[in-house]
C-alpha positions, 0 to 999 in steps of 0.5 A, a space after each residue: 088544340 082549342 084555347 078558350 079565355 073567359 072574361 067579364 066576371 066580377 062583383 055585383 049586388 043582387 039583382 044586377 047584371 053581368 056579361 061573360 065572354 069566352 074567346 076562342 083564341 085558336 079559332 077551332 071551337 067553332 068546329 066542335 059540336 057543342 059549346 057550354 057554360 058551367 060554373 062551380 060554386 064555392 065548396 060544390 061540384 061543377 054544374 051545367 049552366 047553358 049550352 048550344 050547338 054550333 050548327 044552330 038550333 036550340 040553346 039549353 039552360 039549367 032550370 036555375 038560370 032559365 029566364 035570367 041567363 042568355 047564351 049567344 055568339 059572335 061567330 066572326 069574333 069567335 066569341 060566346 057570351 053569357 048575359 046574366 040578369 037578375 043575379 042572385 047570391 046563389 049564382 056566385 061561382 067560378 064560371 067556365 066555358 068549354 067545348 064538346 066535340 063528341 056531339 051526343 045530345 044526351 051529354 050536352 049537360 054533362 061536364 065529363 063530355 067536354 074536352 077543352 076548358 077555359 081558366 074560369 072567371 069569378 062571379 060574386 053576387 052579394 045579397 
């Protein structure tokens, strides 16, 4: 069982920055294929933000966050980060990290293919 815990959310003004963390308390996420960040804005569907493969290689970003958000990892600490810069009010959402064990690249942006999820952390950006 993979156990993920997000932290780092909060309230920030437009143009500000936040860094989210996703800690893998089980130590098993690293054996999955993909690790992703998703978000759910108020009253909307959950949407893809960013993801990478544990084996290295590319990191994938949603067009809406490309150039502003950076996903990274600390393998030793079993933690994944989402550095968010130049935040906008439309970035307001509950942010989730998740793991995808199936490893089908065409599904890396699809939340239905992620098997384990954290509880989420709220990010609120004021205008």
